[in-house]
N, CA, C and O atoms as a MOPAC input file, in Angstrom:
PM7 MOZYME 1SCF
protein

 N     -6.95700 1     6.07900 1   -11.02100 1
 C     -6.79200 1     4.75000 1   -10.48200 1
 C     -6.97700 1     3.72900 1   -11.61000 1
 O     -7.87700 1     3.86700 1   -12.43800 1
 N     -6.12700 1     2.71600 1   -11.63300 1
 C     -6.16500 1     1.70300 1   -12.68500 1
 C     -7.31200 1     0.71800 1   -12.45300 1
 O     -7.73900 1     0.48900 1   -11.32200 1
 N     -7.79300 1     0.14900 1   -13.54700 1
 C     -8.82700 1    -0.88400 1   -13.47900 1
 C     -8.30100 1    -2.09900 1   -12.72500 1
 O     -7.12600 1    -2.44800 1   -12.84800 1
 N     -9.15400 1    -2.73600 1   -11.95600 1
 C     -8.76200 1    -3.94400 1   -11.22500 1
 C     -8.27500 1    -5.03300 1   -12.18100 1
 O     -7.33700 1    -5.76200 1   -11.85900 1
 N     -8.89700 1    -5.15000 1   -13.34000 1
 C     -8.51200 1    -6.18500 1   -14.29700 1
 C     -7.18200 1    -5.87700 1   -14.98100 1
 O     -6.50000 1    -6.79800 1   -15.42900 1
 N     -6.79900 1    -4.59700 1   -15.07100 1
 C     -5.55300 1    -4.21800 1   -15.75400 1
 C     -4.32500 1    -4.73600 1   -15.02500 1
 O     -3.25600 1    -4.82600 1   -15.62700 1
 N     -4.44100 1    -5.07400 1   -13.77000 1
 C     -3.29900 1    -5.53800 1   -12.98600 1
 C     -3.01100 1    -7.02900 1   -13.20800 1
 O     -1.88700 1    -7.48000 1   -12.98700 1
 N     -4.00500 1    -7.78300 1   -13.63800 1
 C     -3.83300 1    -9.22500 1   -13.85100 1
 C     -2.80900 1    -9.47000 1   -14.95500 1
 O     -2.88900 1    -8.88700 1   -16.03600 1
 N     -1.84000 1   -10.34700 1   -14.66100 1
 C     -0.78700 1   -10.67500 1   -15.61000 1
 C      0.46000 1    -9.82100 1   -15.45700 1
 O      1.41900 1    -9.99700 1   -16.20900 1
 N      0.46800 1    -8.91000 1   -14.50900 1
 C      1.62700 1    -8.03400 1   -14.29900 1
 C      2.51500 1    -8.55300 1   -13.17700 1
 O      2.05900 1    -9.22800 1   -12.25400 1
 N      3.80400 1    -8.21400 1   -13.28800 1
 C      4.76100 1    -8.48400 1   -12.23200 1
 C      4.65000 1    -7.42100 1   -11.16100 1
 O      4.28400 1    -6.28000 1   -11.44000 1
 N      4.96600 1    -7.79900 1    -9.94000 1
 C      5.00800 1    -6.84700 1    -8.85400 1
 C      6.06400 1    -7.24900 1    -7.83600 1
 O      6.67300 1    -8.31300 1    -7.93900 1
 N      6.26900 1    -6.38200 1    -6.85500 1
 C      7.20900 1    -6.64600 1    -5.77400 1
 C      6.45800 1    -6.54200 1    -4.45000 1
 O      5.74400 1    -5.57100 1    -4.20100 1
 N      6.62900 1    -7.55000 1    -3.61200 1
 C      5.96700 1    -7.51000 1    -2.31500 1
 C      6.64300 1    -6.47700 1    -1.42200 1
 O      7.85200 1    -6.52900 1    -1.19400 1
 N      5.84900 1    -5.54200 1    -0.92200 1
 C      6.37400 1    -4.53800 1     0.00300 1
 C      5.99200 1    -4.88300 1     1.44100 1
 O      6.54900 1    -4.32200 1     2.38400 1
 N      5.05300 1    -5.79400 1     1.60800 1
 C      4.70900 1    -6.39900 1     2.89500 1
 C      4.52700 1    -7.89100 1     2.62000 1
 O      3.78800 1    -8.26500 1     1.70900 1
 N      5.19400 1    -8.74300 1     3.39700 1
 C      5.11400 1   -10.19600 1     3.19700 1
 C      3.67700 1   -10.69500 1     3.32300 1
 O      2.88900 1   -10.15500 1     4.09900 1
 N      3.34400 1   -11.73700 1     2.54800 1
 C      2.04200 1   -12.38200 1     2.69900 1
 C      2.14600 1   -13.44600 1     3.78800 1
 O      3.24000 1   -13.89700 1     4.12700 1
 N      0.99400 1   -13.84100 1     4.33100 1
 C      0.96800 1   -14.84800 1     5.38900 1
 C      0.14500 1   -16.06000 1     4.98200 1
 O     -0.39900 1   -16.75700 1     5.83800 1
 N      0.05100 1   -16.31700 1     3.68700 1
 C     -0.74000 1   -17.45200 1     3.21900 1
 C     -2.19800 1   -17.29100 1     3.60400 1
 O     -2.77700 1   -16.22100 1     3.41300 1
 N     -2.79000 1   -18.33200 1     4.14000 1
 C     -4.20100 1   -18.29700 1     4.53100 1
 C     -4.46200 1   -17.39300 1     5.73900 1
 O     -5.61500 1   -17.10500 1     6.05800 1
 N     -3.39900 1   -16.94400 1     6.40800 1
 C     -3.55100 1   -16.13700 1     7.62000 1
 C     -3.62700 1   -14.64000 1     7.35900 1
 O     -3.83000 1   -13.86200 1     8.29100 1
 N     -3.46800 1   -14.22500 1     6.10200 1
 C     -3.62900 1   -12.80800 1     5.81900 1
 C     -2.82100 1   -12.32600 1     4.63400 1
 O     -1.86300 1   -12.97100 1     4.20900 1
 N     -3.22100 1   -11.18200 1     4.11000 1
 C     -2.55000 1   -10.64800 1     2.92200 1
 C     -1.30800 1    -9.83600 1     3.27000 1
 O     -1.09800 1    -9.42200 1     4.41000 1
 N     -0.50300 1    -9.63000 1     2.24800 1
 C      0.57400 1    -8.66300 1     2.29200 1
 C      0.18900 1    -7.52000 1     1.37600 1
 O     -0.99400 1    -7.27300 1     1.14100 1
 N      1.18700 1    -6.82200 1     0.85800 1
 C      0.93400 1    -5.76800 1    -0.11500 1
 C      1.92800 1    -5.90100 1    -1.25900 1
 O      3.09800 1    -6.22400 1    -1.05500 1
 N      1.43600 1    -5.64500 1    -2.46900 1
 C      2.26800 1    -5.71600 1    -3.66300 1
 C      2.26800 1    -4.36100 1    -4.36200 1
 O      1.24000 1    -3.68900 1    -4.44700 1
 N      3.43100 1    -3.97500 1    -4.85600 1
 C      3.60200 1    -2.74900 1    -5.62400 1
 C      3.77200 1    -3.15100 1    -7.08100 1
 O      4.66500 1    -3.92800 1    -7.41900 1
 N      2.90500 1    -2.61500 1    -7.94600 1
 C      2.90100 1    -2.97500 1    -9.36000 1
 C      3.13700 1    -1.72000 1   -10.19700 1
 O      2.44800 1    -0.71400 1   -10.02300 1
 N      4.11900 1    -1.78100 1   -11.11300 1
 C      4.36100 1    -0.67300 1   -12.03900 1
 C      3.36000 1    -0.76100 1   -13.17100 1
 O      3.21200 1    -1.80400 1   -13.80800 1
 N      2.66400 1     0.36200 1   -13.41900 1
 C      1.72800 1     0.39900 1   -14.53500 1
 C      1.42800 1     1.83700 1   -14.91800 1
 O      1.33900 1     2.72100 1   -14.06600 1
 N      1.27600 1     2.05300 1   -16.20400 1
 C      0.90600 1     3.36100 1   -16.76000 1
 C      1.82000 1     4.49200 1   -16.30900 1
 O      1.35400 1     5.59700 1   -16.03000 1
 N      3.10300 1     4.22300 1   -16.23800 1
 C      4.06400 1     5.24800 1   -15.88100 1
 C      4.13000 1     5.55300 1   -14.39600 1
 O      4.83200 1     6.48200 1   -13.99700 1
 N      3.43100 1     4.80900 1   -13.57900 1
 C      3.44300 1     5.01500 1   -12.13700 1
 C      3.42400 1     3.68400 1   -11.42100 1
 O      3.80300 1     2.66100 1   -11.99100 1
 N      2.98600 1     3.69100 1   -10.17800 1
 C      2.86400 1     2.45600 1    -9.40500 1
 C      1.50900 1     2.42000 1    -8.70900 1
 O      0.91400 1     3.45700 1    -8.41800 1
 N      1.04300 1     1.22200 1    -8.45500 1
 C     -0.21100 1     0.98600 1    -7.74000 1
 C      0.06400 1    -0.04700 1    -6.65500 1
 O      0.86200 1    -0.96000 1    -6.86700 1
 N     -0.57800 1     0.07700 1    -5.50300 1
 C     -0.46200 1    -0.93400 1    -4.45400 1
 C     -1.78900 1    -1.66900 1    -4.29900 1
 O     -2.86500 1    -1.09200 1    -4.45600 1
 N     -1.68000 1    -2.94700 1    -3.98800 1
 C     -2.83900 1    -3.81700 1    -3.80100 1
 C     -2.58800 1    -4.73000 1    -2.60300 1
 O     -1.43900 1    -5.04000 1    -2.29000 1
 N     -3.64800 1    -5.15800 1    -1.93900 1
 C     -3.53000 1    -6.23200 1    -0.97100 1
 C     -3.20500 1    -7.49200 1    -1.76000 1
 O     -3.83400 1    -7.76000 1    -2.78400 1
 N     -2.23400 1    -8.26500 1    -1.29600 1
 C     -1.75300 1    -9.44000 1    -2.03000 1
 C     -2.00100 1   -10.70400 1    -1.21900 1
 O     -1.50600 1   -10.84300 1    -0.10000 1
 N     -2.76400 1   -11.61600 1    -1.78800 1
 C     -3.06100 1   -12.90400 1    -1.16300 1
 C     -2.28400 1   -14.00600 1    -1.87700 1
 O     -2.10700 1   -13.95400 1    -3.09400 1
 N     -1.82300 1   -14.99900 1    -1.12700 1
 C     -1.12200 1   -16.15000 1    -1.70900 1
 C     -1.47600 1   -17.39700 1    -0.91300 1
 O     -1.89800 1   -17.30200 1     0.23900 1
 N     -1.30600 1   -18.56100 1    -1.51900 1
 C     -1.62700 1   -19.81000 1    -0.82400 1
 C     -0.60100 1   -20.13400 1     0.25500 1
 O     -0.94700 1   -20.69700 1     1.29400 1
 N      0.65400 1   -19.78100 1     0.01300 1
 C      1.74300 1   -19.98300 1     0.97000 1
 C      2.32700 1   -18.63000 1     1.33600 1
 O      2.24700 1   -17.70300 1     0.52900 1
 N      2.91400 1   -18.47700 1     2.52400 1
 C      3.56900 1   -17.22200 1     2.86600 1
 C      4.68500 1   -16.87400 1     1.87500 1
 O      5.45300 1   -17.74400 1     1.46500 1
 N      4.76400 1   -15.60400 1     1.49800 1
 C      5.80100 1   -15.12000 1     0.58200 1
 C      6.51500 1   -13.94200 1     1.23700 1
 O      5.87800 1   -13.10600 1     1.87800 1
 N      7.83100 1   -13.87500 1     1.07800 1
 C      8.66300 1   -12.88000 1     1.75200 1
 C      8.61000 1   -11.50500 1     1.10600 1
 O      8.42600 1   -11.37200 1    -0.10400 1
 N      8.77500 1   -10.48900 1     1.93700 1
 C      8.91100 1    -9.10900 1     1.47300 1
 C     10.08100 1    -9.03300 1     0.49300 1
 O     11.12100 1    -9.65700 1     0.70500 1
 N      9.90300 1    -8.26100 1    -0.58400 1
 C     10.94500 1    -8.08300 1    -1.58800 1
 C     10.89400 1    -9.07800 1    -2.73100 1
 O     11.59700 1    -8.90800 1    -3.72700 1
 N     10.08000 1   -10.11100 1    -2.60700 1
 C      9.96500 1   -11.14700 1    -3.63200 1
 C      9.22400 1   -10.61700 1    -4.85600 1
 O      8.27300 1    -9.84700 1    -4.72400 1
 N      9.65900 1   -11.02800 1    -6.04100 1
 C      8.94200 1   -10.71100 1    -7.27300 1
 C      7.79900 1   -11.70500 1    -7.41800 1
 O      7.98700 1   -12.91200 1    -7.26400 1
 N      6.61200 1   -11.18400 1    -7.71700 1
 C      5.42100 1   -12.02300 1    -7.84000 1
 C      4.68200 1   -11.69600 1    -9.13700 1
 O      4.91200 1   -10.65800 1    -9.75800 1
 N      3.80000 1   -12.59500 1    -9.52400 1
 C      2.92300 1   -12.40300 1   -10.66900 1
 C      1.49200 1   -12.31500 1   -10.15200 1
 O      1.05500 1   -13.16300 1    -9.37400 1
 N      0.77200 1   -11.29500 1   -10.58100 1
 C     -0.64500 1   -11.16700 1   -10.23300 1
 C     -1.43100 1   -12.04500 1   -11.21000 1
 O     -1.38500 1   -11.82400 1   -12.42000 1
 N     -2.15300 1   -13.04500 1   -10.68100 1
 C     -2.87900 1   -13.93100 1   -11.58800 1
 C     -4.39800 1   -13.83100 1   -11.46100 1
 O     -5.12500 1   -14.41200 1   -12.26700 1
 N     -4.88100 1   -13.09900 1   -10.45700 1
 C     -6.33000 1   -12.93800 1   -10.33600 1
 C     -6.65000 1   -11.70200 1    -9.49500 1
 O     -5.92400 1   -11.36600 1    -8.56000 1
 N     -7.74200 1   -11.03800 1    -9.84400 1
 C     -8.22600 1    -9.90000 1    -9.06700 1
 C     -9.38500 1   -10.36100 1    -8.19500 1
 O    -10.27900 1   -11.06300 1    -8.66600 1
 N     -9.37200 1    -9.97300 1    -6.93900 1
 C    -10.47900 1   -10.26500 1    -6.02200 1
 C    -11.42900 1    -9.07800 1    -5.92300 1
 O    -12.45600 1    -9.16300 1    -5.25000 1
 N    -11.09600 1    -7.96800 1    -6.59000 1
 C    -11.86200 1    -6.74000 1    -6.45400 1
 C    -11.46100 1    -6.03300 1    -5.17000 1
 O    -10.75700 1    -6.60100 1    -4.33500 1
 N    -11.90600 1    -4.80700 1    -5.01600 1
 C    -11.59100 1    -4.07000 1    -3.80100 1
 C    -10.10800 1    -3.88000 1    -3.56000 1
 O     -9.66700 1    -3.82400 1    -2.41200 1
 N     -9.32600 1    -3.77800 1    -4.64000 1
 C     -7.87100 1    -3.59200 1    -4.58200 1
 C     -7.16700 1    -4.76400 1    -3.90100 1
 O     -6.14500 1    -4.57800 1    -3.24000 1
 N     -7.71000 1    -5.96400 1    -4.06100 1
 C     -7.09900 1    -7.19500 1    -3.56600 1
 C     -6.84000 1    -8.11900 1    -4.74200 1
 O     -7.68400 1    -8.27100 1    -5.62500 1
 N     -5.65000 1    -8.74300 1    -4.74500 1
 C     -5.27500 1    -9.63700 1    -5.84000 1
 C     -4.64700 1   -10.90600 1    -5.28700 1
 O     -4.17800 1   -10.94200 1    -4.14900 1
 N     -4.64800 1   -11.94300 1    -6.11100 1
 C     -3.94300 1   -13.18200 1    -5.80300 1
 C     -2.61200 1   -13.15600 1    -6.54300 1
 O     -2.54600 1   -12.78800 1    -7.71600 1
 N     -1.54500 1   -13.55400 1    -5.83900 1
 C     -0.20500 1   -13.53500 1    -6.41600 1
 C      0.48100 1   -14.87200 1    -6.20200 1
 O      0.09300 1   -15.65900 1    -5.33700 1
 N      1.51200 1   -15.11400 1    -7.01000 1
 C      2.37000 1   -16.27500 1    -6.82000 1
 C      3.80000 1   -15.84600 1    -7.10100 1
 O      4.04100 1   -14.87100 1    -7.81300 1
 N      4.74700 1   -16.58700 1    -6.53000 1
 C      6.15800 1   -16.27900 1    -6.76000 1
 C      6.45100 1   -16.32400 1    -8.24600 1
 O      5.91800 1   -17.17100 1    -8.96400 1
 N      7.29900 1   -15.41100 1    -8.71100 1
 C      7.56900 1   -15.28700 1   -10.13600 1
 C      9.04600 1   -15.04300 1   -10.34500 1
 O      9.63300 1   -14.16700 1    -9.71000 1
 N      9.65000 1   -15.81900 1   -11.23800 1
 C     11.07300 1   -15.67400 1   -11.52900 1
 C     11.25700 1   -15.52500 1   -13.02200 1
 O     11.36500 1   -16.52000 1   -13.73900 1
 N     11.29500 1   -14.29400 1   -13.49800 1
 C     11.59400 1   -14.08600 1   -14.89200 1
 C     10.41800 1   -13.65600 1   -15.73200 1
 O      9.29000 1   -13.51800 1   -15.25700 1
 N     10.71400 1   -13.45200 1   -16.97800 1
 C      9.75900 1   -12.97600 1   -17.95000 1
 C      9.28100 1   -14.16000 1   -18.79300 1
 O     10.10100 1   -14.90300 1   -19.33100 1
 N      7.98600 1   -14.33800 1   -18.91000 1
 C      7.42100 1   -15.45200 1   -19.67200 1
 C      7.93300 1   -15.46400 1   -21.10700 1
 O      8.22900 1   -16.53300 1   -21.64000 1
 N      8.04300 1   -14.29600 1   -21.74600 1
 C      8.54200 1   -14.25400 1   -23.12400 1
 C      9.98400 1   -14.71600 1   -23.19900 1
 O     10.35700 1   -15.40900 1   -24.14600 1
 N     10.80500 1   -14.35000 1   -22.22400 1
 C     12.18400 1   -14.82700 1   -22.19200 1
 C     12.22500 1   -16.34600 1   -22.03500 1
 O     13.02300 1   -17.02600 1   -22.68100 1
 N     11.34900 1   -16.87200 1   -21.16300 1
 C     11.29600 1   -18.31000 1   -20.92600 1
 C     10.88600 1   -19.07400 1   -22.18600 1
 O     11.28700 1   -20.22200 1   -22.37500 1
 N     10.08400 1   -18.43600 1   -23.04900 1
 C      9.60200 1   -19.08700 1   -24.26400 1
 C     10.50500 1   -18.80200 1   -25.46100 1
 O     10.21200 1   -19.24100 1   -26.57300 1
 N     11.58600 1   -18.08000 1   -25.24800 1
 C     12.51500 1   -17.77700 1   -26.32900 1
 C     12.08000 1   -16.57800 1   -27.15700 1
 O     12.59600 1   -16.37900 1   -28.25700 1
 N     11.13400 1   -15.76600 1   -26.65500 1
 C     10.64000 1   -14.60900 1   -27.39600 1
 C     11.28100 1   -13.41000 1   -26.91400 1
 O     11.00300 1   -12.31800 1   -27.41000 1

């Protein structure tokens, strides 16, 4: 099992929609040659299938996510 902190900063795909303050969804994150699932919390509801960025770990396999479009290095010209 991957470290909770290792997931921060990674892209993922929502496999269950989030409900904002009303409850988490689930995010699938590719890491270390496999995939990991986490409960995904967001401030606003986010749809299933959306690409998200994990920006914080809550521990207990729960993370905070936000909508994400693209690669930060691509956006910066790297």
